[in-house]
PAZAPA-4460 file (N, C-alpha, C; in steps of 0.05 Angstrom, whole numbers, plus 32768, in hexadecimal, padded with zeros to 4 digits):
% residues 289
    n_x    n_y    n_z   ca_x   ca_y   ca_z    c_x    c_y    c_z   seq   type   mol
   8A1E   8BB6   865C   8A1E   8BCB   8647   8A39   8BD0   8643     1      X     A
   8A3F   8BD8   8629   8A5E   8BE1   8620   8A5B   8BF9   8614     2      X     A
   8A6C   8C0C   8618   8A67   8C27   8609   8A79   8C27   85F2     3      X     A
   8A6E   8C30   85D8   8A7A   8C29   85BE   8A74   8C3E   85AC     4      X     A
   8A86   8C41   8598   8A7D   8C4F   8580   8A81   8C3B   8567     5      X     A
   8A72   8C45   8552   8A71   8C34   853B   8A80   8C42   8527     6      X     A
   8A94   8C3A   8519   8AA0   8C45   8502   8AA1   8C33   84EA     7      X     A
   8AA8   8C40   84D3   8AA8   8C33   84B9   8AC1   8C3E   84AB     8      X     A
   8AD0   8C2E   849F   8AE7   8C36   848F   8AE1   8C3E   8471     9      X     A
   8ACB   8C37   8467   8AC3   8C44   844B   8AA6   8C49   844C    10      X     A
   8A9C   8C52   8438   8A80   8C5B   8437   8A6A   8C47   843E    11      X     A
   8A6F   8C30   8430   8A5D   8C1A   8431   8A67   8C00   8440    12      X     A
   8A7C   8C08   8451   8A86   8BEB   845D   8A7A   8BE4   8475    13      X     A
   8A85   8BD1   8484   8A79   8BC5   849A   8A80   8BDB   84B1    14      X     A
   8A6A   8BD9   84C6   8A70   8BEC   84DC   8A7D   8BDC   84F2    15      X     A
   8A91   8BEA   84FE   8AA3   8BDD   8512   8AA0   8BE9   852E    16      X     A
   8A9E   8BDA   8544   8A9D   8BEB   855D   8AB7   8BEC   856A    17      X     A
   8AB9   8C06   8576   8AD5   8C0B   8583   8ACC   8C1A   859E    18      X     A
   8ADF   8C17   85B0   8AD9   8C27   85CC   8AE3   8C45   85CA    19      X     A
   8AD5   8C5B   85D0   8AD9   8C78   85D0   8AE8   8C7B   85E5    20      X     A
   8AEB   8C6C   85FC   8AFD   8C74   860F   8AED   8C8B   861E    21      X     A
   8AFE   8C9E   8628   8AF3   8CB4   8633   8AEE   8CCD   861E    22      X     A
   8AF7   8CC9   8606   8AEF   8CDC   85F0   8AD1   8CE3   85EB    23      X     A
   8ACA   8CFB   85E2   8AB0   8D02   85DC   8AAF   8D02   85BC    24      X     A
   8AAB   8CE6   85B3   8AA6   8CE4   8596   8A87   8CE6   858D    25      X     A
   8A85   8CF7   8577   8A6E   8CF6   856A   8A6C   8CEE   8550    26      X     A
   8A54   8CE4   8542   8A51   8CDA   8529   8A58   8CF3   8514    27      X     A
   8A66   8CE8   8504   8A6E   8CFA   84EE   8A8D   8D03   84ED    28      X     A
   8A98   8CFF   8507   8AB4   8D02   850C   8AC7   8CED   84FF    29      X     A
   8ADF   8CF1   84FA   8AF5   8CDC   84F2   8B06   8CD4   850B    30      X     A
   8B08   8CBC   850D   8B1D   8CB5   8524   8B32   8CA3   8516    31      X     A
   8B46   8CA0   852B   8B5D   8C8C   8520   8B5C   8C74   8533    32      X     A
   8B5C   8C5E   8529   8B57   8C46   8538   8B6F   8C32   8530    33      X     A
   8B76   8C1D   8540   8B89   8C0B   8539   8B7C   8BF2   8531    34      X     A
   8B7F   8BE5   8515   8B76   8BCF   850D   8B8B   8BBB   8506    35      X     A
   8B81   8BA6   84FD   8B97   8B8E   84F4   8BA6   8B97   84DF    36      X     A
   8B9E   8BAF   84CF   8BB1   8BB5   84B6   8BC1   8BCC   84C0    37      X     A
   8BBB   8BD6   84DA   8BCC   8BED   84E4   8BBB   8C05   84EB    38      X     A
   8BC4   8C1E   84EE   8BB4   8C34   84F7   8BA7   8C3D   84DE    39      X     A
   8B89   8C40   84E4   8B77   8C4B   84CC   8B6A   8C61   84D3    40      X     A
   8B62   8C71   84C1   8B4E   8C8A   84C7   8B32   8C81   84BE    41      X     A
   8B1A   8C81   84D1   8B04   8C79   84C8   8AEE   8C8F   84D1    42      X     A
   8AD8   8C8A   84C6   8ABF   8C9D   84CA   8AB0   8C93   84E3    43      X     A
   8AA6   8CA1   84F2   8A95   8C99   8507   8A79   8C9C   84FD    44      X     A
   8A6B   8C87   8500   8A4F   8C84   84F2   8A3B   8C81   850D    45      X     A
   8A45   8C74   851F   8A34   8C72   853A   8A3D   8C83   8551    46      X     A
   8A34   8C94   855B   8A3F   8CA6   8570   8A3C   8C95   8589    47      X     A
   8A4A   8C9F   85A0   8A49   8C90   85B7   8A32   8C86   85C4    48      X     A
   8A33   8C67   85C6   8A16   8C5C   85D5   8A20   8C44   85E1    49      X     A
   8A0E   8C38   85F1   8A11   8C1F   8602   8A01   8C0C   85F3    50      X     A
   8A0F   8BF4   85EC   8A08   8BDD   85E4   8A0C   8BC3   85F7    51      X     A
   89F9   8BB1   85ED   89FD   8B97   8600   8A19   8B89   85FA    52      X     A
   8A29   8B7F   860E   8A41   8B75   8608   8A3E   8B5E   85F4    53      X     A
   8A2A   8B4E   85F4   8A27   8B3B   85E0   8A2A   8B40   85C5    54      X     A
   8A24   8B58   85BE   8A25   8B64   85A3   8A41   8B6D   859A    55      X     A
   8A52   8B6A   85A7   8A6D   8B75   85A3   8A80   8B5A   859E    56      X     A
   8A95   8B64   858D   8AA9   8B4B   858E   8ABF   8B55   859E    57      X     A
   8AC7   8B46   85B3   8ADA   8B49   85C5   8AF5   8B45   85BC    58      X     A
   8B0D   8B52   85C2   8B0D   8B69   85D5   8B07   8B82   85C2    59      X     A
   8AFA   8B96   85CF   8AF2   8BAC   85C1   8B08   8BC2   85C4    60      X     A
   8B10   8BC8   85AA   8B2D   8BD8   85A8   8B25   8BF8   85AA    61      X     A
   8B36   8C07   85B7   8B39   8C22   85BD   8B39   8C33   85A2    62      X     A
   8B2C   8C4B   85A2   8B34   8C5C   8590   8B4C   8C6B   8599    63      X     A
   8B5F   8C70   8586   8B79   8C7C   858A   8B73   8C98   8591    64      X     A
   8B64   8CA6   8580   8B5E   8CC2   8581   8B4B   8CD2   856A    65      X     A
   8B3F   8CE4   8572   8B31   8CF1   855D   8B45   8D01   854D    66      X     A
   8B3F   8CFF   8531   8B50   8D05   8519   8B54   8D22   851F    67      X     A
   8B6E   8D2F   851C   8B74   8D46   851E   8B72   8D52   8503    68      X     A
   8B77   8D6E   84FF   8B7C   8D7A   84E4   8B92   8D6C   84D5    69      X     A
   8BA4   8D68   84E4   8BC1   8D5B   84DA   8BB9   8D40   84D0    70      X     A
   8BA9   8D30   84DF   8BA2   8D15   84D6   8B91   8D12   84BC    71      X     A
   8B7E   8D24   84BF   8B6E   8D29   84A6   8B80   8D33   848C    72      X     A
   8B90   8D44   8491   8BA3   8D48   8478   8BB5   8D2F   846D    73      X     A
   8BBD   8D1F   8483   8BC9   8D02   8479   8BB7   8CF4   846F    74      X     A
   8B9E   8CF1   8478   8B8A   8CDC   846A   8B84   8CE9   844D    75      X     A
   8B82   8D03   844B   8B80   8D10   8430   8B93   8D09   841C    76      X     A
   8BAF   8D0C   8422   8BC5   8D04   8416   8BC8   8CE8   8410    77      X     A
   8BC2   8CD6   8424   8BC3   8CB8   841B   8BAD   8CB2   8408    78      X     A
   8B93   8CC1   8403   8B84   8CBE   83EE   8B91   8CC2   83D4    79      X     A
   8B9D   8CD7   83CE   8BAA   8CE2   83BB   8BC4   8CCD   83B0    80      X     A
   8BD2   8CC1   83C5   8BE5   8CAE   83C4   8BDA   8C92   83BA    81      X     A
   8BC5   8C8B   83C2   8BB5   8C76   83BA   8BB1   8C74   8399    82      X     A
   8BA9   8C8D   8391   8BA4   8C8D   8373   8BBD   8C89   8363    83      X     A
   8BD5   8C98   836C   8BF0   8C91   8360   8BF6   8C79   8365    84      X     A
   8BF1   8C6A   8378   8BFD   8C4A   837C   8BEA   8C3F   836D    85      X     A
   8BD4   8C44   8364   8BC3   8C32   8350   8BCD   8C35   8333    86      X     A
   8BD6   8C4D   832E   8BE5   8C4D   8313   8BFD   8C3F   8312    87      X     A
   8C0E   8C41   8323   8C27   8C31   8327   8C25   8C16   8327    88      X     A
   8C12   8C0A   8333   8C0B   8BEC   8334   8C04   8BE2   8320    89      X     A
   8BF1   8BF4   830F   8BEA   8BE9   82F5   8C00   8BEC   82DE    90      X     A
   8C11   8BF9   82E1   8C2B   8BFA   82CF   8C34   8BE1   82D5    91      X     A
   8C3E   8BDB   82EE   8C4B   8BC3   82F6   8C3C   8BAA   82EF    92      X     A
   8C21   8BA9   82EE   8C14   8B90   82E7   8C18   8B8B   82C9    93      X     A
   8C17   8BA3   82B6   8C1C   8B9F   829E   8C39   8B97   8297    94      X     A
   8C49   8BA1   82A4   8C68   8B99   829E   8C6E   8B7D   82A4    95      X     A
   8C5B   8B6F   82B9   8C5F   8B54   82C0   8C4B   8B41   82B2    96      X     A
   8C39   8B4F   82A1   8C25   8B43   828F   8C17   8B2D   82A4    97      X     A
   8C09   8B39   82B5   8BFA   8B2A   82CB   8BDC   8B29   82C1    98      X     A
   8BCE   8B15   82C2   8BB4   8B18   82BE   8B9F   8B1C   82D0    99      X     A
   8BA0   8B37   82D9   8B93   8B3F   82F0   8B8B   8B5B   82EE   100      X     A
   8B77   8B64   82FB   8B69   8B82   82FA   8B6D   8B8E   8315   101      X     A
   8B7D   8BA0   8317   8B79   8BB1   832F   8B65   8BC4   8332   102      X     A
   8B57   8BC0   834B   8B3C   8BD1   834E   8B3E   8BE4   8365   103      X     A
   8B52   8BE0   8375   8B4F   8BF2   838A   8B6D   8BF4   839C   104      X     A
   8B75   8C0A   83A4   8B8C   8C09   83B8   8B84   8C17   83D5   105      X     A
   8B91   8C10   83E8   8B8A   8C1D   8400   8BA4   8C1E   8412   106      X     A
   8BA8   8C35   841E   8BC2   8C3C   8430   8BB7   8C36   844B   107      X     A
   8BC6   8C31   845D   8BBE   8C31   8477   8BC6   8C50   847E   108      X     A
   8BBD   8C59   8496   8BBD   8C75   849F   8BDC   8C7A   84A2   109      X     A
   8BED   8C69   84B0   8C0A   8C6B   84B5   8C1C   8C65   849A   110      X     A
   8C0D   8C5C   8488   8C1C   8C55   846E   8C31   8C3A   8473   111      X     A
   8C28   8C2B   8487   8C37   8C15   848D   8C31   8C00   847C   112      X     A
   8C19   8C03   846F   8C14   8BEB   8456   8C07   8BF8   8441   113      X     A
   8C08   8BEE   842C   8BF7   8BF7   8414   8BE8   8BDA   840A   114      X     A
   8BCD   8BDD   8405   8BBC   8BC4   8400   8BB3   8BC6   83E0   115      X     A
   8BB9   8BB7   83CF   8BAF   8BB5   83B4   8B9C   8BA0   83B1   116      X     A
   8B87   8BA8   83AA   8B6F   8B97   83A6   8B6D   8B8F   8385   117      X     A
   8B69   8B79   837F   8B65   8B71   8365   8B53   8B58   835D   118      X     A
   8B4C   8B57   8347   8B3C   8B41   8340   8B4A   8B2F   832A   119      X     A
   8B48   8B16   8326   8B53   8B04   8313   8B45   8AE7   830F   120      X     A
   8B47   8ADD   82F8   8B35   8ACA   82F2   8B43   8AAD   82FF   121      X     A
   8B5B   8AB0   8305   8B6B   8A9C   8311   8B80   8AA2   8324   122      X     A
   8B8E   8A90   832E   8BA0   8A95   8342   8BB9   8AA5   8332   123      X     A
   8BC2   8ABC   8342   8BD9   8AC9   8336   8BF2   8AC8   8343   124      X     A
   8C09   8AC4   8337   8C21   8AC5   8346   8C2E   8ADE   8345   125      X     A
   8C2A   8AF2   8358   8C30   8B0D   8358   8C48   8B12   836A   126      X     A
   8C5B   8AFF   8371   8C73   8B03   837F   8C83   8B17   8372   127      X     A
   8C8A   8B17   8359   8C9B   8B28   8351   8C8C   8B47   8351   128      X     A
   8C72   8B46   834E   8C63   8B62   8350   8C63   8B6E   836A   129      X     A
   8C64   8B5C   8381   8C65   8B68   839A   8C7F   8B72   839F   130      X     A
   8C99   8B63   8397   8CB2   8B6B   8399   8CB6   8B87   8388   131      X     A
   8CA8   8B8D   8376   8CAC   8BA7   8365   8CA1   8BBD   8376   132      X     A
   8C88   8BB8   8380   8C77   8BC7   838F   8C87   8BD4   83A8   133      X     A
   8C90   8BBB   83B7   8C9E   8BC2   83CD   8CBA   8BD5   83C9   134      X     A
   8CC6   8BD1   83B3   8CDC   8BE2   83AB   8CD6   8BFD   83A7   135      X     A
   8CC0   8C01   839A   8CB4   8C1B   8397   8CAA   8C2B   83AD   136      X     A
   8C99   8C1E   83BD   8C89   8C2B   83D2   8C98   8C2B   83EB   137      X     A
   8CAC   8C18   83EC   8CBC   8C16   8407   8CAC   8C11   8423   138      X     A
   8C94   8BFF   841E   8C85   8BF9   8434   8C7C   8BDE   8430   139      X     A
   8C6B   8BD5   8445   8C5F   8BBB   843F   8C4B   8BB9   842D   140      X     A
   8C4A   8BA3   8419   8C35   8BA2   8402   8C24   8B8A   8407   141      X     A
   8C0C   8B8A   8403   8BF4   8B79   8406   8BE3   8B79   83ED   142      X     A
   8BE3   8B64   83E0   8BD3   8B60   83CA   8BBF   8B4C   83D2   143      X     A
   8BA4   8B55   83CC   8B8C   8B45   83D2   8B7D   8B41   83BA   144      X     A
   8B76   8B23   83B4   8B62   8B24   83A2   8B47   8B20   83AD   145      X     A
   8B34   8B2F   839D   8B19   8B30   83A5   8B09   8B25   838C   146      X     A
   8AED   8B25   8396   8AD8   8B1B   8380   8ACE   8B2F   8371   147      X     A
   8ABC   8B2A   835B   8AB3   8B3E   834A   8A9D   8B4C   835A   148      X     A
   8A8D   8B44   836F   8A80   8B51   837E   8A8B   8B67   8390   149      X     A
   8AA5   8B62   8399   8AB6   8B77   83A5   8ABC   8B90   838E   150      X     A
   8AC5   8B88   8378   8ACB   8B97   8364   8AB1   8BAB   8361   151      X     A
   8A99   8BA3   835C   8A81   8BB7   8360   8A7B   8BC2   8371   152      X     A
   8A82   8BBB   838B   8A80   8BCB   83A1   8A94   8BE1   83A4   153      X     A
   8AAA   8BDB   839D   8AC1   8BEF   839D   8ABE   8C06   8387   154      X     A
   8AB8   8BFD   836C   8AB5   8C0D   8355   8A99   8C1D   8355   155      X     A
   8A86   8C10   8360   8A6B   8C1D   835F   8A5E   8C1D   8341   156      X     A
   8A44   8C29   8341   8A3B   8C2F   8325   8A1C   8C2E   8329   157      X     A
   8A0C   8C2E   8312   89EC   8C2A   8317   89E3   8C11   830F   158      X     A
   89D2   8C08   831E   89C3   8BEE   831A   89AE   8BF4   8301   159      X     A
   899F   8BDD   82FE   898C   8BD9   82E8   8972   8BEE   82F3   160      X     A
   8973   8BF5   830A   895B   8C03   8316   8961   8C20   8312   161      X     A
   8979   8C25   830C   8984   8C44   8308   898C   8C51   8320   162      X     A
   898C   8C40   8333   899B   8C4A   834E   89B6   8C40   8351   163      X     A
   89C5   8C4A   8361   89E3   8C45   8368   89E1   8C22   8373   164      X     A
   89F1   8C14   8368   89ED   8BF8   836E   89EE   8BF5   8391   165      X     A
   89E1   8BE2   839C   89DC   8BDD   83B7   89F9   8BDE   83C5   166      X     A
   8A09   8BC8   83BA   8A1E   8BC0   83CA   8A34   8BD8   83CE   167      X     A
   8A30   8BEC   83BB   8A42   8C08   83BF   8A35   8C20   83C9   168      X     A
   8A1E   8C1A   83D3   8A0B   8C32   83DD   89FF   8C2D   83F9   169      X     A
   89FC   8C11   8402   89E6   8C0E   8417   89EF   8BF2   8424   170      X     A
   89FF   8BE3   8414   8A04   8BC6   8423   8A1F   8BC1   842F   171      X     A
   8A20   8BC5   844A   8A38   8BBE   8456   8A46   8BA1   8456   172      X     A
   8A37   8B8F   8450   8A43   8B73   844C   8A2F   8B66   8430   173      X     A
   8A3D   8B53   8426   8A29   8B46   8412   8A1E   8B2E   841A   174      X     A
   8A03   8B2F   8410   89EE   8B1B   8419   89F1   8B01   8406   175      X     A
   89F0   8AEA   840E   89EC   8AD4   83F6   89D1   8AD2   83EA   176      X     A
   89D0   8AD2   83D3   89BB   8ACD   83BF   89BD   8AB4   83AD   177      X     A
   89A8   8AAE   83A4   89A7   8A93   8392   8990   8A93   837E   178      X     A
   8990   8A85   836D   8980   8A82   8359   8965   8A7B   8365   179      X     A
   8963   8A6C   837A   894C   8A66   8386   893E   8A7E   838A   180      X     A
   8945   8A93   8395   8938   8AAB   839F   892B   8AB8   8386   181      X     A
   8938   8AB6   836D   892D   8AC1   8359   8912   8AB0   834F   182      X     A
   8914   8A96   8351   88FE   8A86   834C   88E9   8A8E   8361   183      X     A
   88EF   8A8B   8379   88D9   8A91   838D   88C9   8AA8   8388   184      X     A
   88DC   8ABE   8381   88CD   8ADA   837B   88BF   8ADE   835D   185      X     A
   88C1   8AC4   8352   88B3   8AC6   8337   88C1   8AD8   8322   186      X     A
   88D9   8ADD   8325   88E8   8AF1   8311   88EE   8ADF   82F7   187      X     A
   88F5   8AEE   82E2   8900   8AE3   82CB   891B   8ADA   82D0   188      X     A
   8921   8ABE   82C6   893A   8AB2   82CC   894D   8AB8   82B3   189      X     A
   8949   8ACE   82A6   8958   8AD9   8294   8978   8AE2   82A4   190      X     A
   898C   8AD8   82A1   89A1   8AE4   82AE   89A7   8AFF   82AC   191      X     A
   89A1   8B0A   8297   89A7   8B28   828F   8994   8B38   82A3   192      X     A
   897E   8B2C   82A7   8969   8B3B   82BB   896C   8B3C   82D8   193      X     A
   897B   8B25   82E2   897C   8B1F   82FD   8999   8B23   8305   194      X     A
   89B0   8B2D   82F5   89C6   8B30   82FC   89CD   8B4D   82FD   195      X     A
   89DF   8B52   8312   89E7   8B6C   8316   8A04   8B77   8305   196      X     A
   8A0B   8B8C   8307   8A1F   8B9C   82FC   8A3C   8B89   82F9   197      X     A
   8A3B   8B73   8313   8A51   8B65   8313   8A50   8B49   8307   198      X     A
   8A39   8B43   82F9   8A34   8B2B   82EB   8A29   8B15   8300   199      X     A
   8A26   8B19   8316   8A1A   8B07   832A   89FA   8B0E   8330   200      X     A
   89F2   8AFB   833D   89D0   8B01   8342   89D4   8B1C   8351   201      X     A
   89BC   8B2C   834D   89B9   8B46   835D   89B3   8B41   837A   202      X     A
   89C4   8B52   838A   89C0   8B52   83A4   89A6   8B56   83B2   203      X     A
   8994   8B67   83A2   897A   8B6B   83A9   8963   8B56   83AA   204      X     A
   896F   8B41   83A0   895B   8B28   83A1   8958   8B22   83BF   205      X     A
   896B   8B28   83D2   896A   8B21   83ED   8954   8B34   83FB   206      X     A
   894F   8B47   83F3   8943   8B5D   8404   8925   8B54   840B   207      X     A
   891C   8B48   83FA   88FA   8B45   83FA   88F6   8B23   83FC   208      X     A
   890E   8B16   83FF   890D   8AFA   8402   88FD   8AEF   8419   209      X     A
   8903   8AFA   842F   88F1   8AF4   8448   88D3   8AF3   8446   210      X     A
   88CC   8B0D   8436   88AE   8B0F   8435   88A0   8AF9   8421   211      X     A
   88B4   8AF6   840A   88A8   8AE0   83FB   88A5   8AC4   8408   212      X     A
   88BF   8ABF   841A   88BC   8AA3   8424   88A4   8A9F   8439   213      X     A
   88A1   8ABA   8447   8888   8ABA   8456   8868   8AB7   8449   214      X     A
   8869   8AC5   8432   8853   8AC0   8423   8850   8AA7   8418   215      X     A
   8863   8A96   840C   8864   8A80   8405   885B   8A6A   8416   216      X     A
   8861   8A71   8431   885B   8A5B   8448   883A   8A5F   844D   217      X     A
   8831   8A77   844C   8814   8A7C   8457   8803   8A7D   843F   218      X     A
   8808   8A82   8425   87F0   8A81   8413   87EB   8A68   8407   219      X     A
   87D7   8A5E   83FD   87D2   8A48   83EF   87E1   8A46   83D2   220      X     A
   87E9   8A31   83CA   87F8   8A30   83B1   87E4   8A2B   839B   221      X     A
   87EA   8A2B   837E   87DB   8A26   836C   87CC   8A0A   836D   222      X     A
   87B6   8A05   8369   87AB   89EA   836B   8798   89EC   8383   223      X     A
   879E   89FE   8399   8790   89F8   83B3   8772   89FE   83AE   224      X     A
   8764   89EE   83C0   8745   89F7   83BF   8740   8A0B   83D5   225      X     A
   8731   8A1E   83CC   872B   8A32   83E5   870B   8A3A   83E3   226      X     A
   8703   8A46   83F6   86E3   8A4E   83FB   86EB   8A6D   83F8   227      X     A
   86DA   8A7B   83E7   86DB   8A97   83E2   86C2   8AA3   83E7   228      X     A
   86BD   8ABE   83E9   86A5   8ACB   83EB   8691   8AC2   83D6   229      X     A
   869D   8ABB   83BE   868F   8AB6   83A7   868A   8A96   83A2   230      X     A
   8692   8A85   83B5   8693   8A6A   83B2   86AA   8A5A   83B2   231      X     A
   86A8   8A40   83B5   86C3   8A31   83AF   86CF   8A30   8397   232      X     A
   86E9   8A2F   8395   86FB   8A31   837C   8715   8A24   8381   233      X     A
   8724   8A24   836C   873F   8A1C   8368   8752   8A35   8364   234      X     A
   8769   8A36   8372   8779   8A4A   836C   878F   8A44   8356   235      X     A
   8787   8A5B   8343   8796   8A5E   832A   87B2   8A67   8328   236      X     A
   87B4   8A7B   8339   87CA   8A92   8338   87CB   8A9C   8353   237      X     A
   87E7   8AA1   835D   87ED   8AAF   8374   87FE   8AC7   8372   238      X     A
   87F6   8ADC   8379   8806   8AF5   837C   8812   8AFB   8397   239      X     A
   882B   8AEF   839E   8834   8AF0   83B7   883A   8B09   83C1   240      X     A
   8842   8B20   83B2   8843   8B39   83BC   882D   8B48   83C6   241      X     A
   8816   8B48   83B3   87FE   8B4F   83C0   87EF   8B3F   83CA   242      X     A
   87F3   8B26   83CD   87E6   8B11   83DF   87C8   8B0F   83D7   243      X     A
   87C5   8B0C   83BB   87AA   8B06   83AF   87AA   8AEB   839F   244      X     A
   8795   8AE2   839C   878E   8AC6   8392   8783   8ACA   8378   245      X     A
   8784   8ABD   8361   8773   8ABC   834A   8768   8AA2   834B   246      X     A
   874D   8AA0   8351   8740   8A85   8355   872A   8A7F   8343   247      X     A
   872B   8A66   8337   8717   8A61   8320   86FF   8A55   8331   248      X     A
   86E7   8A60   8331   86CF   8A58   833E   86BF   8A45   8327   249      X     A
   86B8   8A2C   8331   86A9   8A1C   8323   8687   8A1E   8327   250      X     A
   8680   8A31   8313   8666   8A3C   8316   8658   8A24   8304   251      X     A
   863A   8A28   8305   862B   8A15   82F7   8630   8A16   82D9   252      X     A
   8635   8A33   82D1   8636   8A37   82B4   8651   8A33   82AB   253      X     A
   8663   8A43   82B5   8680   8A40   82AA   8693   8A47   82BE   254      X     A
   86AD   8A40   82BD   86C2   8A47   82CB   86C7   8A64   82CE   255      X     A
   86CD   8A71   82E4   86CD   8A90   82E7   86E3   8A94   82F6   256      X     A
   86F6   8AA7   82EE   870E   8AAC   82FB   870C   8AC7   830A   257      X     A
   870D   8AC6   8325   870E   8ADF   8334   8726   8AE0   8346   258      X     A
   872C   8AF9   834F   8745   8B00   8360   8738   8B07   8378   259      X     A
   8742   8AFD   838F   873E   8B02   83AA   8758   8B06   83BA   260      X     A
   8751   8B16   83CE   8769   8B19   83E1   8769   8AFF   83F3   261      X     A
   8784   8AF6   83FB   8789   8ADB   8407   877C   8AD9   8420   262      X     A
   8776   8AF4   8430   8768   8AF5   8449   8749   8AF1   8447   263      X     A
   8740   8AF2   842F   8726   8AEC   842D   871A   8AD4   8423   264      X     A
   872F   8ABE   8420   8729   8AA5   8417   872C   8A8F   842E   265      X     A
   871E   8A78   842F   8728   8A67   8442   8730   8A4E   8434   266      X     A
   8749   8A42   8440   8758   8A2D   8431   8747   8A13   8437   267      X     A
   8741   8A02   8421   8731   89E7   8429   8746   89D4   8425   268      X     A
   8753   89D6   8410   8769   89C4   8409   8780   89D0   83FF   269      X     A
   8796   89D2   840C   87B1   89E2   8405   87C5   89D0   83F8   270      X     A
   87CE   89DC   83E4   87E9   89D6   83D6   87FC   89ED   83DD   271      X     A
   8814   89E7   83DE   882C   89F6   83E7   882A   8A09   83CD   272      X     A
   882D   8A23   83D6   8833   8A3A   83C3   884D   8A39   83B6   273      X     A
   8850   8A3D   839E   8867   8A3B   838F   886D   8A51   837A   274      X     A
   8884   8A51   8370   8889   8A65   835C   8885   8A5D   8343   275      X     A
   887E   8A6A   832E   887C   8A62   8314   8893   8A55   8305   276      X     A
   88AB   8A63   830B   88C4   8A5B   82FF   88CC   8A3D   8304   277      X     A
   88C9   8A30   82F1   88CF   8A12   82F8   88EB   8A0A   82E9   278      X     A
   88F4   8A1A   82D9   890B   8A0F   82CB   8924   8A0B   82E0   279      X     A
   8931   89F5   82DA   8948   89EB   82EA   8960   89F6   82E3   280      X     A
   8972   89FE   82F9   8990   8A05   82F6   899F   89F5   8304   281      X     A
   89B2   89F1   82FA   89C9   89E0   8307   89D3   89F2   8322   282      X     A
   89D4   89E2   8339   89DC   89ED   8354   89C6   8A04   8359   283      X     A
   89B3   8A04   8356   89A3   8A1B   8359   899F   8A22   8378   284      X     A
   89A4   8A0C   8385   89A3   8A13   83A5   89C2   8A1E   83AC   285      X     A
   89D9   8A20   839A   89F0   8A2B   83A4   89ED   8A48   83A5   286      X     A
   89FC   8A50   83BB   89F9   8A6C   83C1   8A11   8A7A   83B1   287      X     A
   8A07   8A8F   83A5   8A17   8A9F   8394   8A26   8AB6   83A5   288      X     A
   8A3C   8AAE   83A8   8A50   8AC2   83B9   8A5B   8AD9   83AA   289      X     A
***
């Protein structure tokens, strides 16, 4: 077992493990840590605890110190400087007439590096821009191109459900989603209904996918022959979430449609459960990143 704390560099970022050493660090505090980008200030999300050594990425780095009042003041000043740097960088982008959109700026705690995050439709030659920014800020400059999903996570907003978008409120990492998931969940394949504010497939398609896959594997598909409490019939419709079957019973007089719980029927001849959406898409198995 290894003694760790869990920290996060922004509200919805990934949780990283660090060693607290001999310090008494509690959740809710801020600490200074050394990262590949330099010294940074981070929030403690998980207090001191012991975890299995196999769950951490070695070597485990030590926390430099619990943030002092002076450190917190520097951190607050950096946030103000980030907003000013954002304005200056946008002016430089316009000056060089570059087809790129700046979405975020981050200072390392020690001001050793400034990172500018942007999106662009194609590869951008920003060498002259970097020279300008380096001459203005007199420190190391890093420009990093990110995707539209990263932009949505950084900027935030509300989803079609009326709640803050998942990536900006509760998702530390992006999950791969595909058109196949929407089809298996029997959702409308209208792009405007299954796309998020970033224009890509909604991340929430992933949330219930395992439940749908489990139901598809267990339940009889349309066309299966089943025995029900009312007699033998053919499955006409399957509700995967409610796990109910609409069965056509062949009575002597006329065909009758009744709804039964899946647990109340016995499968005589099974056909694989499938979704109703059969429209084909190019590269529908392709993962949307």
